[in-house]
DOVORO-840058 format. One record per atom (N, C-alpha, C): x, z, y; atom name; residue in three letters. Coordinates in steps of 0.05 Angstrom, whole numbers. Atoms other than C-alpha are relative to their C-alpha. Example, Ala and Ser with C-alpha at 12.3 -4.5 7.8 and 13.67 -1.06 7.14 Angstrom:
BEGIN
       px       pz       py   atom   res
       18        0      -24      N   ALA
      246      156      -90     CA   ALA
       18        0       24      C   ALA
      -16       -1      -24      N   SER
      273      143      -21     CA   SER
      -15       14       22      C   SER
This chain:
BEGIN
       px       pz       py   atom   res
      -11        5      -27      N   MET
     4589     1387      -62     CA   MET
       30       -4       -1      C   MET
      -29        4       -1      N   LYS
     4658     1361      -45     CA   LYS
       11       14       25      C   LYS
      -13      -14      -22      N   TYR
     4701     1406       -2     CA   TYR
       25      -14        9      C   TYR
      -26        9      -10      N   LYS
     4761     1390       41     CA   LYS
       20       23       -4      C   LYS
      -20      -20        7      N   TYR
     4826     1425       21     CA   TYR
       25       -3       18      C   TYR
      -24        0      -15      N   SER
     4884     1444       65     CA   SER
       21       18      -13      C   SER
      -22      -17       11      N   ILE
     4952     1475       49     CA   ILE
       17       10       24      C   ILE
      -17      -12      -21      N   PHE
     4993     1522       93     CA   PHE
       29       -9       -7      C   PHE
      -26       13        6      N   THR
     5060     1486       99     CA   THR
       24       17        6      C   THR
      -23      -18       -5      N   LYS
     5104     1547      111     CA   LYS
       22       -5      -21      C   LYS
      -22        3       19      N   PRO
     5143     1534       46     CA   PRO
       16      -26        4      C   PRO
      -12       27       -3      N   PHE
     5161     1463       70     CA   PHE
       13       -2       27      C   PHE
      -11       -3      -27      N   LYS
     5201     1483      131     CA   LYS
       22      -21        6      C   LYS
      -24       15       -5      N   ASN
     5264     1442      122     CA   ASN
       -1      -29       -8      C   ASN
        3       28        5      N   ILE
     5237     1372      113     CA   ILE
      -11      -14       25      C   ILE
        9       15      -23      N   SER
     5219     1317      162     CA   SER
      -31       -2        0      C   SER
       29        4       -2      N   ALA
     5148     1302      186     CA   ALA
       -9      -21      -20      C   ALA
        7       21       19      N   GLU
     5148     1239      143     CA   GLU
        0       12      -29      C   GLU
       -2      -12       26      N   GLU
     5170     1278       82     CA   GLU
      -23       20       -5      C   GLU
       23      -19        2      N   LEU
     5117     1331       97     CA   LEU
      -26      -15       -7      C   LEU
       24       16        6      N   GLY
     5062     1279       99     CA   GLY
       -1      -10      -28      C   GLY
       -1       11       27      N   ALA
     5084     1248       34     CA   ALA
       -4       22      -20      C   ALA
        2      -22       19      N   LYS
     5090     1315       -1     CA   LYS
      -29       11       -1      C   LYS
       27      -11       -1      N   VAL
     5022     1341       22     CA   VAL
      -20      -20      -14      C   VAL
       17       20       12      N   SER
     4988     1276        2     CA   SER
        4       -1      -31      C   SER
       -6        0       29      N   GLU
     5023     1276      -66     CA   GLU
      -11       24      -14      C   GLU
       11      -24       12      N   LEU
     5000     1347      -78     CA   LEU
      -30        0       -2      C   LEU
       29        3        3      N   GLY
     4928     1325      -68     CA   GLY
      -17       13       22      C   GLY
       15      -13      -22      N   PHE
     4908     1356       -1     CA   PHE
       -9      -19       21      C   PHE
       11       16      -22      N   ASP
     4866     1328       55     CA   ASP
       13        7       27      C   ASP
       -8      -10      -26      N   ALA
     4897     1370      110     CA   ALA
       21       22       -4      C   ALA
      -19      -22        1      N   ILE
     4947     1424      128     CA   ILE
       -8       21       21      C   ILE
       -2      -19      -21      N   GLU
     4950     1489      165     CA   GLU
       30        1        7      C   GLU
      -27        3       -8      N   PHE
     5013     1481      205     CA   PHE
       11       25       14      C   PHE
      -13      -23      -14      N   PRO
     5060     1539      224     CA   PRO
       14       -9       25      C   PRO
      -11        8      -26      N   LEU
     5072     1524      297     CA   LEU
       18       23       10      C   LEU
      -18      -22       -4      N   ARG
     5132     1570      299     CA   ARG
       29      -11        3      C   ARG
      -28        8       -3      N   GLU
     5206     1569      313     CA   GLU
       11       -9      -28      C   GLU
      -13        9       24      N   GLY
     5246     1530      262     CA   GLY
      -15      -20      -17      C   GLY
       16       19       15      N   PHE
     5189     1485      237     CA   PHE
        1      -27       13      C   PHE
       -1       28      -10      N   GLN
     5176     1411      248     CA   GLN
       -7       -3       29      C   GLN
        7       -2      -29      N   VAL
     5144     1428      315     CA   VAL
        3       29        8      C   VAL
       -4      -27       -9      N   GLU
     5165     1489      354     CA   GLU
      -18        5       25      C   GLU
       18       -6      -22      N   PRO
     5122     1525      406     CA   PRO
        8      -11       27      C   PRO
       -9        9      -26      N   ALA
     5164     1504      465     CA   ALA
       -6      -30        5      C   ALA
        5       28       -2      N   ARG
     5149     1431      450     CA   ARG
      -28       -7      -12      C   ARG
       26        4       14      N   ALA
     5078     1440      423     CA   ALA
      -16      -23       13      C   ALA
       17       20      -13      N   GLU
     5043     1396      475     CA   GLU
       10      -28       -4      C   GLU
      -11       27        4      N   SER
     5090     1337      466     CA   SER
        2       -7      -29      C   SER
       -8        7       27      N   ASP
     5106     1342      392     CA   ASP
      -22        4      -21      C   ASP
       21       -3       20      N   LEU
     5043     1367      356     CA   LEU
      -17      -25       -3      C   LEU
       14       25        3      N   PRO
     5005     1303      372     CA   PRO
       16      -21      -16      C   PRO
      -17       19       15      N   LYS
     5065     1263      345     CA   LYS
       -1        7      -30      C   LYS
        1       -8       28      N   LEU
     5064     1304      281     CA   LEU
      -27       -9      -12      C   LEU
       27        8       10      N   ALA
     4989     1291      274     CA   ALA
       -1      -30       -6      C   ALA
        0       29        4      N   ASP
     5000     1216      282     CA   ASP
       15       -7      -25      C   ASP
      -16        5       24      N   THR
     5054     1217      229     CA   THR
      -16        6      -25      C   THR
       15       -8       24      N   LEU
     5011     1255      180     CA   LEU
      -24      -18       -6      C   LEU
       22       18        5      N   LYS
     4952     1208      190     CA   LYS
        8      -24      -16      C   LYS
      -10       23       16      N   GLY
     4995     1153      160     CA   GLY
        0        6      -29      C   GLY
        1       -8       29      N   TYR
     4992     1193       95     CA   TYR
      -28       11       -7      C   TYR
       27      -10        5      N   GLY
     4917     1209      100     CA   GLY
       -3       29        2      C   GLY
        0      -29       -3      N   VAL
     4930     1280      122     CA   VAL
       -6        7       29      C   VAL
        5      -10      -27      N   GLU
     4902     1317      183     CA   GLU
        9       29        3      C   GLU
       -6      -28       -5      N   ILE
     4919     1383      216     CA   ILE
      -27       15        5      C   ILE
       26      -15       -2      N   ALA
     4859     1429      204     CA   ALA
        2       25       17      C   ALA
       -4      -25      -15      N   SER
     4889     1492      234     CA   SER
       30        4        4      C   SER
      -28       -7       -4      N   VAL
     4953     1521      261     CA   VAL
        1       31       -1      C   VAL
       -6      -29       -1      N   ALA
     4984     1590      254     CA   ALA
       22        3       22      C   ALA
      -19        0      -23      N   SER
     5018     1607      320     CA   SER
       -7       23       19      C   SER
        5      -20      -21      N   SER
     5018     1649      383     CA   SER
      -25       -9       15      C   SER
       23        7      -16      N   THR
     4961     1650      433     CA   THR
        7       -8       28      C   THR
       -8       11      -26      N   ASP
     5000     1619      490     CA   ASP
      -18      -23        8      C   ASP
       18       22       -8      N   GLU
     4959     1570      531     CA   GLU
       10      -27       -9      C   GLU
      -11       26        9      N   SER
     5006     1514      513     CA   SER
       -7       -6      -29      C   SER
        8        4       28      N   VAL
     4987     1524      440     CA   VAL
      -30      -10        0      C   VAL
       27        9       -2      N   PHE
     4913     1518      458     CA   PHE
       -1      -29        9      C   PHE
        0       27      -11      N   SER
     4928     1456      498     CA   SER
        9      -20      -21      C   SER
      -10       18       20      N   ALA
     4968     1424      442     CA   ALA
      -22       -4      -22      C   ALA
       21        2       20      N   CYS
     4911     1439      393     CA   CYS
      -22      -19       10      C   CYS
       20       17      -11      N   ALA
     4861     1406      440     CA   ALA
        9      -30        0      C   ALA
      -10       27       -1      N   MET
     4905     1345      448     CA   MET
        1      -13      -28      C   MET
       -4       10       28      N   THR
     4912     1339      372     CA   THR
      -26        0      -16      C   THR
       25       -3       15      N   GLY
     4840     1355      352     CA   GLY
       -1       22      -20      C   GLY
       -1      -23       18      N   VAL
     4858     1420      318     CA   VAL
      -20       21       10      C   VAL
       23      -17       -9      N   LYS
     4798     1467      319     CA   LYS
        5       30       -5      C   LYS
       -4      -29        7      N   ILE
     4827     1533      290     CA   ILE
       28        8        5      C   ILE
      -26      -13       -4      N   LEU
     4885     1576      313     CA   LEU
       -1       27      -14      C   LEU
        1      -25       16      N   ARG
     4898     1630      261     CA   ARG
       21       20       10      C   ARG
      -18      -22       -7      N   ILE
     4927     1697      281     CA   ILE
       -7       24      -18      C   ILE
        7      -25       13      N   MET
     4928     1768      253     CA   MET
        0       23       20      C   MET
        4      -22      -17      N   ALA
     4908     1833      285     CA   ALA
       17       24      -11      C   ALA
      -19      -20       11      N   ASN
     4966     1882      276     CA   ASN
       -3       26       17      C   ASN
        3      -25      -15      N   ALA
     4949     1954      296     CA   ALA
       27       10        9      C   ALA
      -25       -9      -12      N   GLU
     5002     1982      342     CA   GLU
        9       27      -11      C   GLU
      -12      -25       10      N   LYS
     5048     2034      313     CA   LYS
        1       21       23      C   LYS
       -1      -22      -19      N   GLY
     5042     2101      349     CA   GLY
      -25        2       18      C   GLY
       25       -1      -16      N   LYS
     4973     2086      379     CA   LYS
      -23        7      -19      C   LYS
       24       -7       15      N   ARG
     4908     2118      354     CA   ARG
      -16      -25       -6      C   ARG
       12       25        9      N   TYR
     4869     2066      315     CA   TYR
      -23       -9       19      C   TYR
       22        9      -16      N   PHE
     4805     2066      356     CA   PHE
        8       -7       29      C   PHE
      -10        8      -27      N   GLN
     4844     2063      421     CA   GLN
       12      -28       -2      C   GLN
      -11       27        4      N   TRP
     4882     2003      393     CA   TRP
      -22      -20       -2      C   TRP
       22       19        4      N   GLU
     4816     1971      373     CA   GLU
      -12       -8       27      C   GLU
       11        5      -27      N   LYS
     4790     1978      445     CA   LYS
       19      -18       15      C   LYS
      -20       16      -14      N   ASP
     4855     1950      473     CA   ASP
        1      -29      -11      C   ASP
       -1       27       13      N   TYR
     4854     1892      423     CA   TYR
      -24      -16        8      C   TYR
       24       14       -9      N   ALA
     4783     1875      443     CA   ALA
        4      -12       28      C   ALA
       -6       10      -27      N   LYS
     4807     1868      515     CA   LYS
       18      -24       -1      C   LYS
      -18       23        5      N   TYR
     4863     1822      491     CA   TYR
      -16      -25       -9      C   TYR
       16       22       10      N   LEU
     4812     1779      454     CA   LEU
      -18      -11       22      C   LEU
       17        8      -23      N   GLU
     4766     1778      515     CA   GLU
       16      -20       18      C   GLU
      -16       17      -16      N   GLY
     4824     1746      552     CA   GLY
        5      -27      -12      C   GLY
       -4       26       13      N   LEU
     4828     1690      500     CA   LEU
      -25      -17        1      C   LEU
       25       15        0      N   VAL
     4755     1670      505     CA   VAL
       -1      -23       20      C   VAL
       -1       23      -18      N   PRO
     4764     1628      568     CA   PRO
       17      -23      -10      C   PRO
      -17       21       11      N   LEU
     4820     1590      533     CA   LEU
      -14      -14      -23      C   LEU
       15       12       21      N   CYS
     4776     1579      473     CA   CYS
      -21      -19       11      C   CYS
       20       16      -13      N   GLU
     4721     1552      518     CA   GLU
       12      -25       13      C   GLU
      -14       22      -14      N   LYS
     4769     1509      559     CA   LYS
        9      -22      -19      C   LYS
      -13       19       17      N   TYR
     4803     1476      500     CA   TYR
      -15       -6      -26      C   TYR
       16        6       24      N   GLY
     4749     1477      446     CA   GLY
       14        9      -26      C   GLY
      -14      -11       23      N   VAL
     4791     1519      399     CA   VAL
      -11       27       -8      C   VAL
        8      -26       10      N   THR
     4769     1577      355     CA   THR
       24       16       -9      C   THR
      -21      -18        9      N   VAL
     4816     1636      346     CA   VAL
      -11       13      -26      C   VAL
        8      -11       25      N   GLY
     4811     1656      273     CA   GLY
       18       23       -8      C   GLY
      -15      -24        7      N   ILE
     4833     1727      255     CA   ILE
       -2        5      -30      C   ILE
       -1       -3       29      N   GLN
     4855     1738      184     CA   GLN
        3       29       -8      C   GLN
       -4      -26       13      N   ASN
     4848     1801      142     CA   ASN
       27       -1      -15      C   ASN
      -27       -1       12      N   HIS
     4916     1824      114     CA   HIS
        6       29       -7      C   HIS
       -5      -28        9      N   TYR
     4938     1885       74     CA   TYR
       19       14       20      C   TYR
      -18      -15      -18      N   GLY
     4975     1940      111     CA   GLY
      -15        8       26      C   GLY
       11       -8      -26      N   THR
     4961     1950      185     CA   THR
      -15      -23       14      C   THR
       11       24      -13      N   MET
     4929     1881      198     CA   MET
      -29       -5      -10      C   MET
       28        3        7      N   ALA
     4853     1890      188     CA   ALA
       -2       -6      -30      C   ALA
       -2        4       29      N   SER
     4862     1900      113     CA   SER
      -28       -2      -14      C   SER
       27        0       12      N   ALA
     4787     1911       99     CA   ALA
      -18      -19       16      C   ALA
       18       19      -13      N   THR
     4733     1860      114     CA   THR
      -18       14       21      C   THR
       16      -14      -20      N   MET
     4690     1912      150     CA   MET
       17        6       25      C   MET
      -18       -4      -23      N   GLU
     4750     1928      194     CA   GLU
        2      -25       17      C   GLU
        0       26      -14      N   LEU
     4755     1854      211     CA   LEU
      -26       -5       14      C   LEU
       27        4      -12      N   ARG
     4680     1852      224     CA   ARG
       -2       16       26      C   ARG
        2      -17      -25      N   ARG
     4686     1910      275     CA   ARG
       15      -14       23      C   ARG
      -16       14      -20      N   ILE
     4740     1871      312     CA   ILE
      -15      -24       12      C   ILE
       14       24       -8      N   LEU
     4698     1808      314     CA   LEU
      -27        4       13      C   LEU
       29       -4       -6      N   GLU
     4630     1839      328     CA   GLU
       -7       -8       29      C   GLU
       10        6      -28      N   PRO
     4629     1832      405     CA   PRO
        1      -30        7      C   PRO
       -6       27       -9      N   PHE
     4648     1758      404     CA   PHE
      -17      -21      -14      C   PHE
       13       24       11      N   ASP
     4614     1691      394     CA   ASP
       19      -12      -20      C   ASP
      -17       11       21      N   TRP
     4641     1662      329     CA   TRP
       11      -27        7      C   TRP
      -11       26       -8      N   LYS
     4651     1595      364     CA   LYS
       28        4       13      C   LYS
      -25       -5      -14      N   TYR
     4709     1629      401     CA   TYR
       19       18      -16      C   TYR
      -17      -19       15      N   ILE
     4734     1688      359     CA   ILE
      -14        4      -27      C   ILE
       13        1       26      N   ALA
     4720     1683      284     CA   ALA
       19       11      -21      C   ALA
      -15      -12       23      N   ALA
     4744     1705      215     CA   ALA
       12      -22      -17      C   ALA
      -13       14       22      N   VAL
     4794     1674      168     CA   VAL
        1       20      -23      C   VAL
        2      -20       22      N   TRP
     4776     1709      103     CA   TRP
       19       -8      -22      C   TRP
      -20        5       20      N   ASP
     4834     1715       56     CA   ASP
       -7       14      -27      C   ASP
        9      -10       27      N   VAL
     4816     1723      -18     CA   VAL
       19       21      -10      C   VAL
      -20      -19       11      N   ALA
     4881     1757      -38     CA   ALA
       -1       27       13      C   ALA
       -1      -26      -15      N   HIS
     4879     1810       16     CA   HIS
      -26       15       -3      C   HIS
       25      -14        7      N   SER
     4806     1825        2     CA   SER
        3       13      -28      C   SER
       -5      -10       26      N   GLY
     4826     1834      -71     CA   GLY
       18       24        0      C   GLY
      -19      -23       -2      N   LEU
     4884     1880      -53     CA   LEU
      -14       24       12      C   LEU
       16      -22      -12      N   ALA
     4834     1922      -13     CA   ALA
      -20       11      -20      C   ALA
       18       -9       20      N   GLY
     4793     1930      -76     CA   GLY
      -30       -6        6      C   GLY
       27        6       -9      N   GLU
     4731     1897      -46     CA   GLU
      -16      -14      -21      C   GLU
       19       16       15      N   VAL
     4670     1871      -82     CA   VAL
       -4      -26       16      C   VAL
       -2       24      -16      N   PRO
     4676     1798      -62     CA   PRO
      -27       -9       13      C   PRO
       25        9      -11      N   GLU
     4602     1783      -53     CA   GLU
       -8       17       24      C   GLU
        7      -18      -22      N   LEU
     4593     1844       -8     CA   LEU
       18       -6       24      C   LEU
      -19        6      -21      N   ALA
     4656     1828       32     CA   ALA
       -8      -26       15      C   ALA
        7       25      -12      N   LEU
     4634     1756       43     CA   LEU
      -26        2       16      C   LEU
       25       -4      -14      N   ASP
     4564     1778       63     CA   ASP
        5       14       27      C   ASP
       -7      -14      -25      N   ILE
     4594     1825      115     CA   ILE
       11      -18       21      C   ILE
      -15       17      -20      N   ILE
     4635     1770      148     CA   ILE
      -13      -28        3      C   ILE
        9       27        3      N   TRP
     4592     1709      133     CA   TRP
       -6      -14       26      C   TRP
        8       14      -25      N   ASP
     4564     1694      202     CA   ASP
       23       -1       21      C   ASP
      -24        2      -18      N   LYS
     4634     1701      233     CA   LYS
       22      -18      -12      C   LYS
      -21       13       17      N   LEU
     4670     1657      182     CA   LEU
        7      -28       11      C   LEU
       -8       27       -8      N   CYS
     4711     1596      203     CA   CYS
       19      -13      -21      C   CYS
      -19       11       19      N   LEU
     4761     1588      145     CA   LEU
        3       20      -23      C   LEU
       -4      -17       23      N   ILE
     4772     1614       74     CA   ILE
       27       -7      -12      C   ILE
      -26        3       14      N   ASN
     4842     1624       44     CA   ASN
       -3        7      -29      C   ASN
       -1       -6       28      N   PHE
     4846     1619      -31     CA   PHE
       29        5       -9      C   PHE
      -24       -7       14      N   LYS
     4906     1656      -57     CA   LYS
       -6       27      -14      C   LYS
        6      -25       15      N   ASN
     4912     1717     -103     CA   ASN
       25       17       -4      C   ASN
      -22      -19        3      N   ALA
     4955     1778     -115     CA   ALA
      -11       26      -14      C   ALA
        6      -26       10      N   TYR
     4957     1846     -148     CA   TYR
       23       18        6      C   TYR
      -22      -19       -6      N   TYR
     4998     1910     -138     CA   TYR
       17        4      -25      C   TYR
      -19       -6       21      N   ARG
     5060     1919     -180     CA   ARG
       16       25        8      C   ARG
      -18      -23       -6      N   GLN
     5099     1984     -185     CA   GLN
       28      -10        2      C   GLN
      -27       10       -5      N   ILE
     5168     1972     -157     CA   ILE
       22       21       -6      C   ILE
      -20      -20        8      N   ASN
     5202     2036     -181     CA   ASN
      -10       13      -26      C   ASN
       10      -14       24      N   GLY
     5198     2080     -242     CA   GLY
        9      -14      -26      C   GLY
       28       -6       -1      N   PRO
     5162     2074     -289     CA   PRO
       -7       30        4      C   PRO
        6      -29       -3      N   GLU
     5169     2150     -286     CA   GLU
       12       11       26      C   GLU
      -11       -9      -26      N   ALA
     5187     2157     -212     CA   ALA
      -15       25        9      C   ALA
       13      -24      -11      N   ASP
     5172     2222     -176     CA   ASP
      -24       -8       17      C   ASP
       22       10      -16      N   GLN
     5129     2181     -129     CA   GLN
       -1      -31       -4      C   GLN
        2       29        5      N   ALA
     5105     2112     -150     CA   ALA
       -2      -16       27      C   ALA
        1       19      -22      N   GLU
     5116     2055     -100     CA   GLU
      -11      -26      -10      C   GLU
       14       24        8      N   TRP
     5073     1993     -102     CA   TRP
        3      -22       21      C   TRP
       -3       23      -18      N   LYS
     5080     1923      -72     CA   LYS
      -17      -23      -11      C   LYS
       15       23       10      N   PRO
     5035     1862      -75     CA   PRO
       17      -21      -13      C   PRO
      -13       22       14      N   TYR
     5055     1808     -124     CA   TYR
      -19      -24        2      C   TYR
       17       23       -4      N   PHE
     5027     1740     -105     CA   PHE
        4      -20      -23      C   PHE
        0       16       25      N   THR
     5008     1696     -164     CA   THR
      -22      -20        0      C   THR
       21       19        3      N   LEU
     4960     1643     -189     CA   LEU
      -28       14        1      C   LEU
       27      -11       -3      N   GLY
     4885     1653     -177     CA   GLY
      -11       13      -24      C   GLY
       11      -12       24      N   ARG
     4870     1669     -249     CA   ARG
       10       28       -6      C   ARG
      -13      -24        9      N   TYR
     4915     1729     -251     CA   TYR
        0       23       21      C   TYR
       -1      -20      -21      N   GLY
     4904     1767     -186     CA   GLY
      -24       19        0      C   GLY
       22      -20       -2      N   ALA
     4857     1824     -165     CA   ALA
      -27      -12        9      C   ALA
       25       13       -9      N   ALA
     4806     1778     -132     CA   ALA
      -11      -19      -21      C   ALA
       14       15       21      N   HIS
     4755     1744     -176     CA   HIS
       -9      -28       10      C   HIS
        6       27      -10      N   TYR
     4757     1669     -160     CA   TYR
      -27      -10       -8      C   TYR
       26       12        7      N   PRO
     4696     1649     -201     CA   PRO
      -24       12       15      C   PRO
       22      -12      -15      N   ARG
     4651     1700     -166     CA   ARG
        0       -8       29      C   ARG
       -2        8      -28      N   ILE
     4677     1681      -98     CA   ILE
       -9      -29        3      C   ILE
        8       27       -1      N   ALA
     4668     1607     -112     CA   ALA
      -31       -3       -3      C   ALA
       29        1        4      N   ALA
     4597     1618     -137     CA   ALA
      -15        9       25      C   ALA
       14      -11      -24      N   TYR
     4579     1658      -75     CA   TYR
        1      -20       23      C   TYR
       -2       18      -23      N   ILE
     4605     1609      -24     CA   ILE
      -15      -26       -5      C   ILE
       17       23        6      N   LYS
     4571     1552      -60     CA   LYS
      -30        6        5      C   LYS
       28       -8       -3      N   GLU
     4505     1590      -61     CA   GLU
       -7        2       30      C   GLU
        5       -4      -29      N   ARG
     4511     1606       14     CA   ARG
        4      -26       16      C   ARG
       -3       26      -13      N   GLY
     4530     1534       31     CA   GLY
       23       -1       20      C   GLY
      -24        2      -17      N   TYR
     4599     1543       61     CA   TYR
        8      -29        4      C   TYR
       -6       28       -6      N   ARG
     4620     1478       96     CA   ARG
       28       -3       12      C   ARG
      -26        2      -13      N   GLY
     4689     1494      124     CA   GLY
       22       -8      -20      C   GLY
      -23        6       17      N   TYR
     4759     1480       97     CA   TYR
        5       22      -19      C   TYR
      -12      -19       19      N   ILE
     4787     1513       36     CA   ILE
       30       -3        3      C   ILE
      -29        0       -4      N   CYS
     4859     1531       51     CA   CYS
       15       14      -22      C   CYS
      -17      -13       20      N   LEU
     4911     1545       -2     CA   LEU
       26        7       14      C   LEU
      -24       -7      -15      N   PRO
     4967     1585       32     CA   PRO
       27       -5      -14      C   PRO
      -25        6       15      N   ALA
     5018     1567      -23     CA   ALA
       19       23        1      C   ALA
      -17      -24       -1      N   GLU
     5043     1639      -23     CA   GLU
        2       12      -28      C   GLU
       -6      -12       26      N   TYR
     5076     1663      -87     CA   TYR
       25       17        2      C   TYR
      -23      -18       -2      N   THR
     5124     1720      -96     CA   THR
       25      -15       -9      C   THR
      -22       17        9      N   ASP
     5169     1673     -136     CA   ASP
       -1      -27       15      C   ASP
        2       24      -17      N   GLU
     5179     1621      -81     CA   GLU
       12      -25      -13      C   GLU
      -12       24       13      N   SER
     5219     1575     -127     CA   SER
      -21      -15      -16      C   SER
       21       13       16      N   LEU
     5154     1559     -164     CA   LEU
      -22      -13       16      C   LEU
       22        9      -17      N   VAL
     5113     1537     -104     CA   VAL
      -10      -28       -8      C   VAL
        9       28        5      N   GLU
     5112     1462     -119     CA   GLU
      -11       -3      -28      C   GLU
       11        0       27      N   LYS
     5098     1476     -193     CA   LYS
      -28       12       -1      C   LYS
       25      -15        2      N   LEU
     5041     1525     -180     CA   LEU
      -22      -11       17      C   LEU
       21        9      -18      N   VAL
     5005     1493     -122     CA   VAL
      -19      -20      -13      C   VAL
       19       19       13      N   PRO
     4976     1434     -162     CA   PRO
      -18       14      -21      C   PRO
       15      -15       19      N   VAL
     4954     1483     -216     CA   VAL
      -23       16       14      C   VAL
       20      -15      -16      N   GLU
     4919     1526     -164     CA   GLU
      -22      -18       11      C   GLU
       19       19      -12      N   LEU
     4886     1467     -130     CA   LEU
      -20      -10      -21      C   LEU
       17        9       22      N   GLU
     4859     1441     -196     CA   GLU
      -20       22       -8      C   GLU
       17      -22        8      N   TYR
     4831     1510     -214     CA   TYR
      -22        5       21      C   TYR
       20       -5      -21      N   VAL
     4797     1520     -146     CA   VAL
      -21      -22        0      C   VAL
       19       22        1      N   LYS
     4766     1451     -149     CA   LYS
      -19        2      -23      C   LYS
       17       -2       24      N   SER
     4740     1464     -219     CA   SER
      -22       20        4      C   SER
       20      -20       -6      N   LEU
     4703     1524     -192     CA   LEU
      -20       -8       22      C   LEU
       16        6      -23      N   LEU
     4676     1494     -128     CA   LEU
      -16      -26       -2      C   LEU
       12       26        0      N   GLU
     4658     1423     -144     CA   GLU
      -17       -5      -24      C   GLU
       20        4       22      N   ASP
     4597     1404     -185     CA   ASP
        8      -25      -17      C   ASP
């Protein structure tokens, strides 16, 4: 099976739309996840007028916008609908100072308020797992998504953050499978950042190529092929050494394709 591949263009903030299209095409991607945020090629205040223009520019390079990472303002939903973007990626960040299960209830109410916008504009809100306080475990993400129709509120499953959580990938994917709208392929592992003989060890994720992180790419690829995943494969282009992004992304894409495509 041949998959479609997108790249999160956060590293390419300071170039024009034309340069972005050329770069993404040259790197070998079919689409992008666009950071619809302040300081990027399109900013939230001008989303409705400028996101369709960006999409038109990218089409000239054979590239589409598969998803955006942004806020959940109605103008963002509207811009996505105007542009044909089907997924709006967000993260669920537990509120500091609030008991977890109370936050979960409050967050469910927030998501309930987004469902009418999803229905109105034909956009799915995809919530990503992320280490720390942002639904770090797949089961935690499943609990958040459980009350909702996956057409409206779904899962963006991130390989690296599942690996950082120490999950068995086949089990994690099975837990979230019927809620899945997008898969992020990136990888990481924990590095000690003090010591080596510190009184208390401190650890931080180190983002690297797929072959070297905690998540097992071959097992993940085999599982999603077996289950017949049909969505986009997104490469977030996140590496701790940001100077190596353009060197590492083609290597990563080639490796992922070698695992997924027959």
